[in-house]
N, C-alpha and C positions, 0 to 999 in steps of 0.2 A: 678700582680695587670692588667697591660695590659689584658691577659687572660681573666679574671673575667669581664672586662668592655666589652670585644667583644662578651662573652658569653652573659651578660646580652643585650646587642643591638640586638644582632640576635633574642633572644628569644622575645623583645619588637616587632621586624619588624613581627615575626610570630605571635604572636598575633593581632597584629594590620591586618595581613593577613586573620586569621582566624575571626576574630570579624566583618570584612567587608563582608568577604563571607556570614557569617551569618545573615547579615541585606538584602540581596539579596531576594526580592519576588520571588514566583514562578510565571511563566509564563503561562497562559494560551496557550493550543496548538490551531491552527488555527481552525475553525470550519470546519467540514468535508462538501466538495462541496455538495450541494443538487443533487439528481438523475435528470435525466432529461428523463429517462424511466425507469418503474420499472414492473415488475408481480411478481407473487408467489414464483417463482426459480431462478429468473434472474433481474439484477440491470445493469444501465449504468449510469456511473459519469464521468462529464467534467474533464480532465487531461490536462497538458501542451501537444499539440501536437495532440489530437484527444479526445479519449473517450475510458474510462477503461470499459468494458465489464466483467461481473461474471455472470456463469451460474452454478446453483448449482443443482447436479443431485440426484435423489431418490436413486439410486443404483450404486454402483461403475462403472465406465466405463470399457468396456472389455477391456482385453490386446491386443493390434494388433502391428503389425508390422510397420503402418503406424503413423505419428503424427496427432492427434486430431485435427479435423477444425470444426470451427464455420462458422454455416451460416446464414444469415437473408434472410427473405423471399426466402429463397433455394438459394440464391447465398453466396458462401463461401467469408467470409470477413478477414480470417487469421489463422494461426496455434496458437492453444490455448497452455497455460501452465498448465498442470495436478497438482493438489495437492496431496501430498503423499498418501491420502487414496482413489485417483482415485472419489472423488464425488464432484469435484469444477473446473471449467474450466475457465480461465480468458485470457484476451490479450486486446493490446491498440491497437487501431483501428483509421484512421484518419478519415476513410468513414463515412458519415454522416447516411446512411442509417442504421447504427445499433440502432439509437433510434427512429426509424420508427416500430418495429415489433420485435417480441419475437424470440430470437437466437437459434438455433438448432444445437446438435453435427453432424457431417456428417463424413462419411467414417474413 
């Protein structure tokens, strides 16, 4: 009898847990931050610690021995991370110059 009572109590607690989890409502994801600068193939968004810079290329970037750099107004702002298809370069920079002009890949 004790085993049955324990099993019923365990199942009851499990059902309460399932029912309470089922009543949770979906929480909407926070809205994406607005772009602070944008062009046809580039975008700058504010993030903690600076700006997230994305540059989309028309063709895959050429394979090189050097790391991909992004420059704004001819001044390098940092080493970019390259997407697997080599068509997108991204970086996070604290330099406010990234919102002033169009980024370009260098070297």
